[in-house]
C-alpha positions, -999 to 999 in steps of 0.1 A, spaced: 270 168 529 306 159 533 316 179 502 298 210 513 312 208 548 347 203 535 344 233 512 330 255 539 357 244 563 385 251 537 371 286 531 367 292 568 404 285 575 413 311 549 391 338 563 386 331 600 406 361 612 388 380 639 399 413 624 392 420 588 365 429 564 340 410 542 362 411 512 383 385 529 358 362 513 378 366 481 391 330 484 385 298 464 347 297 457 324 276 478 310 247 459 272 243 457 274 206 453 252 189 479 254 153 471 225 135 487 221 160 515 186 171 524 176 208 520 172 211 558 207 198 564 223 221 538 204 251 554 216 241 589 252 239 577 249 272 559 236 290 590 263 274 612 289 285 587 277 321 587 278 322 625 315 311 624 326 340 602 340 360 631 350 390 611 313 397 603 293 418 627 259 405 639 238 422 612 261 409 585 257 373 598 219 378 597 221 388 561 245 360 553 219 336 566 191 348 544 196 319 520 222 292 513 231 310 480 239 343 498 275 333 508 283 326 472 270 360 461 290 377 489 321 358 478 315 367 441 313 403 450 346 401 471 364 383 443 353 407 417 363 437 438 398 423 444 403 414 407 391 448 395 413 466 420 443 447 407 434 456 372 430 493 379 462 495 400 483 472 378 506 501 368 507 518 403 533 516 430 507 497 451 492 473 427 464 461 451 485 430 459 469 405 482 487 392 513 501 357 510 510 355 547 487 328 563 490 346 596 477 379 582 444 393 594 434 410 562 436 401 525 453 435 518 477 433 547 480 465 567 476 489 538 440 497 546 449 506 582 458 540 566 428 562 558 443 569 525 430 574 490 438 537 483 416 527 512 389 551 499 390 534 465 389 499 479 359 507 501 340 523 472 348 495 448 338 468 473 305 485 480 299 488 442 309 452 435 285 438 462 256 459 449 265 447 414 268 410 424 235 410 444 215 427 416 229 402 390 220 373 413 185 387 416 179 388 379 193 353 375 168 339 401 196 328 424 181 346 455 146 341 468 144 376 483 144 395 449 140 391 412 137 415 382 130 451 388 92 455 383 91 492 393 105 504 359 73 490 342 53 516 360 67 542 337 50 548 303 75 556 276 60 569 243 80 551 215 89 518 232 77 495 260 93 479 290 99 441 288 126 415 296 142 414 329 155 447 343 182 442 368 172 455 402 201 478 412 178 493 439 177 460 458 215 456 452 221 490 467 198 484 496 216 451 504 250 466 500 241 495 523 226 472 549 255 447 548 286 469 544 276 500 562 265 481 593 301 477 604 309 515 604 305 539 633 292 572 619 304 590 650 341 585 641 361 601 614 370 568 598 334 557 599 322 589 581 349 585 555 340 548 548 303 555 547 308 584 522 330 562 500 306 532 501 278 555 489 300 569 461 307 533 449 270 524 448 262 556 429 289 548 404 269 516 395 235 532 395 246 561 374 259 538 347 228 515 343 221 509 306 188 507 287 190 479 263 163 475 236 153 448 211 132 453 180 102 430 171 81 429 140 76 413 107 104 410 82 129 427 105 108 458 110 108 476 144 71 480 150 76 470 186 106 481 206 111 463 240 136 476 265 150 467 298 177 480 322 210 462 324 239 465 349 271 481 335 302 460 333 321 463 365 351 474 345 332 506 336 325 512 373 362 505 381 373 530 355 349 557 369 361 551 405 397 553 393 390 587 379 374 596 413 405 582 431 428 605 411 407 635 421 399 623 457 393 650 483 416 653 513 393 660 542 399 669 578 406 643 605 393 645 640 381 681 635 350 672 616 333 702 631 307 712 605 276 704 626 242 712 613 209 710 631 183 692 610 150 679 622 164 682 658 194 661 651 231 670 650 247 658 617 285 656 614 300 660 580 334 658 564 349 690 552 379 698 530 413 701 545 416 737 534 388 762 531 396 770 495 393 734 484 361 721 467 336 705 490 332 668 480 299 657 466 282 624 470 301 608 440 336 620 451 360 598 471 374 612 503 404 603 524 419 614 558 456 605 557 485 605 533 494 571 517 522 550 532 554 546 512 549 520 486 584 522 471 601 499 497 590 465 511 572 466 544 564 432 558 543 447 586 520 464 562 522 437 535 537 462 510 559 444 484 577 475 471 585 482 434 619 464 430 617 440 402 586 455 387 584 460 349 583 496 339 577 515 307 608 535 298 590 559 274 560 566 296 556 597 317 527 581 337 526 560 367 539 530 348 570 549 337 604 539 350 609 573 367 578 571 388 574 534 393 610 528 402 609 557 428 641 573 415 662 542 420 668 537 383 662 506 362 679 478 343 673 469 307 673 433 298 670 417 264 645 389 262 635 366 234 599 371 224 577 347 204 544 355 187 523 342 158 527 360 126 520 359 88 487 341 95 466 329 65 433 313 61 432 278 45 400 266 30 382 251 48 384 260 77 417 266 94 441 294 100 478 287 97 504 309 113 542 310 115 560 315 148 582 347 147 610 353 171 624 386 181 644 403 208 628 430 230 640 453 257 626 446 291 629 473 318 630 463 354 631 486 385 662 485 406 
């Protein structure tokens, strides 16, 4: 019991900000070690812990308390979202850096206060990562509320049959929608933007579900082909959302005046900034404001700037010195580089390599 309470307390100190979002759970993982504690005691501690997460709204606390494993699944989704964001933006001016200030109220600093395309990407990726994490936990039997997707077995394919454990992305989407969307106000421009991007993130996972098959039969024949549905790698989802980020739609702020009457209800919708721009569909990302300046450090927003970042002198892309260094120029430094070379196989069973040294140019933004 002491180990669990210590772990929960440590995590709580890291994420106890009253303002923030669920991805603040991207902190050192909660241990599941329970020592000699009874199940009743562990459950009580878990519910008390969920109640103490002040940045969660009431519905999110209720979902957190579904089981003692749920907080670990939520944390897994948050960690994966941050890690994937940092991979996708590793060459950008804002590289999805997390705030190291212990007094900060959000893991991304103040960057997400802007309703920018970066905020749109983070919201979409976070929603996708949570749906992904929940569906994966279901298939592994880590949650009592769900398991494998049995609905696919109702279909009757001609040349193969359903088997194995199909990962239940529908439940993952449902939980993600219930958990993440519950904090948004659909009557505000920001709420509409976030809800749209959340759904785009979940669709990015669902649209990339894979059918995996295995052959069965005598002597390697494929007389019986058994298939199941598998989640895509989150990297594929991140790649897809990055493409959507680059083509994100700039929509109107405050003047979301396309109002349709449907079944007696007024429905507010986002619309493009200009009439000649393409109307965003359900898989597109949308944003309401221009991005802040990521070139120079801004302590208030938690922006580190690009000084000292490594750039690619020959690239014309975002990682190129011209763009990444924001026109300030760069310095070229010569660094010693070591790598294994002239490797050979030695019977049996080792590989011997030499250590080669060379000098390489290293370009750093001014």
